[in-house]
Phi, psi and omega in degrees: 000133183285139180276147180256124180253153180243127180222125180298331182287325186241002179088202181265126177053043177072015182286191182294168186272005184287355177296320179294324178296322177299317179297318179296316179297319178296320178297318178297320179298316178297321180298314180294316179297321178296319177298319177296320179297318178297319179298318179295317180296316179298318180298319178295321179294320178295321179297316178296318179298319178296320179296318178295319180299319179293328183283332182258356185303307184300322181289334187286321186210007185250149175234147182293140179259146183302152185085241180260029184304130176081349181274151178248125178253118183260152181273195182300328182283351180076023181251166178221146180283134181288145177251129174202116188230148175295329181295317180296320180294322181296318180288327180292329180298332183264359184290143175229102182294143179282150178300143181294143177084001181250125179285128183242129179287148179300131180290153179242120179275142174306120187116340172090340185263138174293154181246122179232126176274111182261139176211150183212157172232136181229136173247119186238130176260126183246151181269329183272194179296147179297316180302323179294316177295324178301313181296324179295318179296317178297322178295322178299315180299314180294321180295335179266008179085017181247201183201166178267121180280312181207159180202158175207145179227152175218132179223152183226154178298323177234137178102167183285153176261184183203149175218143178232130180229143172245120184247152170230127182228157176305142185302325181288347178255013185298308182293321179296323179294317179297321178296319179292323179293330180293345178273353179289326181189196179278122180283115180273328181200143176221135172222127185237140178212160177218140179246118181281114181252018181300313182296320179297319180292322176298316180296316179297319180297317180294317180294322179293318178297320179294316181292324179292324175294320177296320179297320179296319178295320179294322177296325175295319176295323180296323179292335181262357183297138184267299185262175184295322181299316179295320180299314181296319181296316181291320178300321179297318178293322178297317180296317180296319179294318179297320179297317179294322178298316181295321179295313180293324178295322177295319177297318180297315180296322179296315179295320178298320179294317179296324179285328182285325181239118179279157182246132175232130175251123185242128176247120179256129178226163175255161179305136180096351180278160175298146183302130183299135179093346181262166180288155177295141179294145180242139178299157185302314181293316179298320179297318180296318179296319180296318179293323178296318179296318178298320179295319179296318178297320179295320179295317178299318177298321177296323178296323177297319178297315180298318180298322179296319179286323184276347184307308180301322180291324177295320179298316178297321178296318178296320178296319178295319179296317179296320177297321178296319179297317180296319179297321178296318180296323180289330181281344181292139178291147181291000000 
């Protein structure tokens, strides 16, 4: 019985050469499928991570605010405006969590009162013209002793308009301001949060007192320095200490300002407009194309990951193949 040999160069039993092409095509298919699998797994991991972040967020850095603090009030559509503020991020950067299992006494800020950075977002639907509602919101801010930090308006010949305002009001007028704003129109969504920065301010105050005492001692050494080398060395330490004092003092002043004046973001819309705070609606075909593009980019990214992991094995495979070719050439008769 004749034996059948397999050779990638000539196919099976001396057949056509398309067998190697099949192997290459199969390898490419496996490569693409592996990239798609990595993209799906990554997408699932990001979804889980977002869910975990949302579940631990309030415990990590937020404190309930009096009244409806921390509660989310949704409108008829069942949606809520997202909250994300530079003030919260600034206070979170200075947070130092206490070790688990250790009882920590409530910190005491110089002055005796706790410091809470309050911020809120409100989506209000108005029946009248947007400029008129805009002026009412600005009047509310001024009437409560606050001011408008930034604002933007958009109006169209046809269709509803929109206005967005960022207000800052004294912290003690925070609840009264929200109550006054609710009279401007129908409140579609409200989200209120507070970040307790008491511990950060206590820590900053202690560090500043220590650094100022150190600076005073260094100035005493500078007055007693004898030669030029000692003077330069002490001056360098004084400059470094002074710079650190100024940085910490700026952080302290920023936190005090954020706690003294609360921030409210107000979105004004007219009936028929997209829900304030949410993304603009996208047509069905455009949405499908956008999702297809995102999927393609994710698959390409997955293929890059697969290539990175498979790269060393491919190099070893190529070296083995090259060694086999060289051995065959040497075995051929002259």
